[in-house]
N, C-alpha and C positions, 0 to 999 in steps of 0.2 A: 503493501500500498504507499502508494507517495503520501508527500506532507500532507498538500490538498485536498488528496482524498480524504484522511483524516478530520475534520471537519466536520462532520453530520452531514444534515442538508447542505448546505455548501458543495458537500464532494457529488451528493448527486446531481445537484446543478452540472461540476461542472464537468462530470464525465458525458452526461446528458447533450450535449451539444460541444462539446468539446471538437466537431469535426466540421461544423455549420460554418460551411465557405460557401460561395453560389448563388447567391440573391437575396436574400435576405432575411433577411434576419434582420433569469431567477430567484427533611430534615430530621425529620428523625437522624441520626449523625451520620452514617454515613454515607450509606443511598438513601435518602426518607421516601416514605409515602407520597404521594402527589396533594397538598392542599387539596381537601374537596371539594372549594369553589373553584381548582385554577382543572377540575376534572370537569367533564361530562356529567351532570345528573347523574347516579344510576339507571342502571335500567335501558337510558337511552344513545345510539349512533347515531351520530352526526358524520354526513361523509358529505364532500362538498366535491366539487369539479369547474379546472381549472384550465381555462386556453392557453396557450403558449404562443408567444413574439421572441423575436430576436434580431442580434445589429453585429455584423460582421465588419470589419474593419481593414480591408488588406493595405489598403496604406495610412499610413497616418494622417492624411486631409481628409477623411470621408466616411460613415457610415453607409453599408445599404444594410437595409431590411426589408423584414417581412413577418407576416401575421401571421398566426392559423398552421403554427409549422408540429407542431405537437400539444399534450396537454397535461396534466396532471390529478391527482386526486389525493384530496387529503381525507384521514379520519378519524376520529376519535370517539373512544366509547367506555364506558365502566359499566359491571358490576358490584355490588356489592367489594367485592372481594381484590377488583384487575381494575385498574384504568390503562387502559390501549391506546395507542398512538402510533401514525403509519401515514406515509409520502408515497404513492407512485409516481414519479415522474419521466417524459421523455417525450424525445420526438416523433412525429410519426412519421413513417416512411413511404404511405402512400400518401402523406401533403408535403415533406421536408424537400429542400433541392437536394435531388442525385438520392434520393431515396435514402439518407443518414440514414440510420438506425443507434440512434444514444440514449441511452436511460439509465432508470435506477429505482431499487424499494429501499426502505427501511420500516420498521416496526419496532418498536418498544412496548414492552410490556411490562409493567409495574405491580407490584404481591407484597404489598406491603415492605419487608425490610429487603424484600427480594426482587431483582427483574431482569430479562431476556430480551438481548435486541441479533435481532435476524437484517442483513444488509446484503445486499443484491448488487450489482451493474456489471456493463460490461465495461469488456476490460479495453481502457483508455486513459491514457497517457501527455497526451498533445500537448506541447506549449505553442504550438504553433501554428501558422494558417499549413504551411509544409507536411510538419508532422503528422495533421489530419486527413494532409491527400494522399500521404504514405498508407496511412494506416486504412484508409476508407479502399484502396485500391487490396492491399495485402485480406482484409474482408472478405472481397466482391473474388480470389482469389479461394473460398470455403473455412477458413478460419474463423471461428466463432466458439470465444472463448468470454466464461462471464467467471464475475468472480466473488464467491459470497464470505461472507464474515457470519458467527455464531456467537455471541457474546453471555456469559452468563456476568451477573452483576450480584455481589452482596455488599452488605454491612463495614467489611471490612476490603473488597478486593473482586475484581475485576477478572474476568480471566475470557480471550477471546482468539481466534482462528480465524482463518481466510484458507479458503480451498478454492482449486479450480476448475471448475467445472466444462465441459467441452457440447457445448450443444449440437443437437444431430442437424438442425437448421438456425439461419438468424432470426433467433427471435426475436420478435418486438415486446413493447407491455402487454400484450394483448396474451403473451405464453408466461405473464409470471405466477403466474401458479401453476402451470408444468415445469416448468425454470425451477420454483421453488423445490417441488415434490422430485428433479433429479438430483436437486443437489441432495437431498436425505437418504434417497439411494445409496450416497458417496459419489465424491471427485475423486479427482484427483489433482497429484503436488500437494497435498497439503499443507500448509505453513506451521512454523512452531508456534505451541500458542503464547502468545504475550500473558502476561500475569503482571499487574500492579497492585500495591498496597494504596487504598485511597484516603486523603485524607480528611475530616470531618467537614460534613455538610457536601458531598459531591454529590450530583446529580445521575442517574443511570446512562442516559443520553440525550441529544442533542433536544429535539422535539418536545420530549418534555421540561425540560429547563427552558425551552422560550413558549411553554403555554406557563410556566408558574411567573416569568417574567410577565410576559403579556396582559395577566389577571391581575397583576399590581399595579400595572401602571395604567389599568383601566377603574380600578376600586381603587383606584387617586383621583381618576379624571370626576369619576361620578364624585364624589366627595367636595371638588373645586377645586384641589391643589393637586394636579397632574406632575407627577413626578416618571425619569426615567427608570425608576427600579435600583433593586440590589443588585448587580454583578453574579454572578452564579457558575461553578466548578463541573465540569459536567466532563462523563470518560466515555474515550472512543477507539476502541479498537488499541486497550493497554496506553493510550495517551490521555494527559489531563486537558484540558481547556476552559475556557473562559468566556463567558458568554455575558455581556453588558448591554444596558439602552445606551446609546450615543447624543438621541439628543428624541425629543417626545415633542407634536405639534398638534392644537385640542383645533379640529373644525368643525366647524357649524353644521357645513354643504359639505359632499367632498365627490367630483366626478371622476370617472374615469369610464372608456372604452362604451360611452350611450348611457351607462347609467349613473343615478342622481343617488347618495346616500347619508343622510341625517346622521349629525355627531360622530363625527371619528375622528380614531386618534393616527394621526402619520409619524412614525418612527424608524430612528436609523438603529440599528444594532449589530457589533460587532463580538465577531471570533478572535476571542489570541487561543495561538499554543503556549503552553507554560512551560513549555521545551526550549522556544525557542525568540519568542514573542511577536513571531508571525502574525499578522490582522490581515480578516478579511472582513468588508463590509455590507451588509442587504439592506432594505430600502422596505417597508413593510407597515400597509395603513389596513385599520381592521374599525368594523363596529363598534361601538358601545351598549348599542342596547338590541329589543326584540332578540326574532331569532337566529339572528346574525351576530347577537353581541358576542367579540372576541373570534371570532371567522376573517381570515385574511380573506382583505377585498383586492387589494394587488400590489404584487413584489416585484422589485427590481434587486439585479443580482450580474454583477460583471465578473464574473469569472476568469476571465483572460485580461490585457489587454486589447485585444482584438476583438473579442465577444462581450451583447451582453442579451440577458436572456431577463425576460420581461413576461409574469403571469397576469389574470385576470380574472375575478370568479365567472363565472359563466355557468350555474344549475341549472338557469331557462336552456341550457342548449343540451339535446339528448346523448349520450357517451355508451355507447352500451358497455362497458367493462366495468361500472358503478355497483351492477347488482354481480357481479361476476366477482369479484374481490372477495365473497362471500364463499364463494365455493372451495 
């Protein structure tokens, strides 16, 4: 796993469209259970669909963009004993330029003092447009390798391992369940387990940490004193990261993609590797009230200097994979 890959959702977004050129175009003590208010109400599953647009910059002077090149699905649900957060995100080869296929999935299950994390992504480490071109040609020759991470976290430590899984075809995000089943049958070239002792207050993953900070921000906004929130430490594949809100702004109205929302918080977040201090930033706007309370409405992320990814809530757009995720 590369350093960038180890940043939770930023990993997925970075991998998802790393080849997008061509046209147009993101407490308990150690690990604690999530505070009840930060998780969905017990017995309720919330699932939201997002449409993806992207921009690439083949030269320093200008950007080229395209909309509707992929999708994302965010799921939050809870039972009396468990909270679950998941993200499926990727380009759609039927819509993306040159049938680019970059996608990833991550799921965090938190059960009191324990948690499990499963992550899956196309194997892609491009740092430039040229490297993306090379990988696209390699995939066209029949190489279809995915990386799967399994992690277990408790009050004292996190243990994780990455396995390389060879797929019989160039699976897209529509085959996420099939690929997870293939990984469970046993992959190849499993890496060494990474075991790390967890400082007090470490959260089990990026998604649950983000949900907690958003909830704290939203509570402060409803009380009339909007704050960015307290930074949280989370673990991902044997490495520790800090997630913090860098800035927050209350907006009485917010417009995006021809939709208008009332009472919205627009925030910038920063993830920082505690090993070397490397930081990445992303922008996220979410509603304060109603059925979309604390649900992201728009996300913007620039994982490479030459690429920017944007997600916009699109629950009104049919997406067959929404129901398939439960199967």
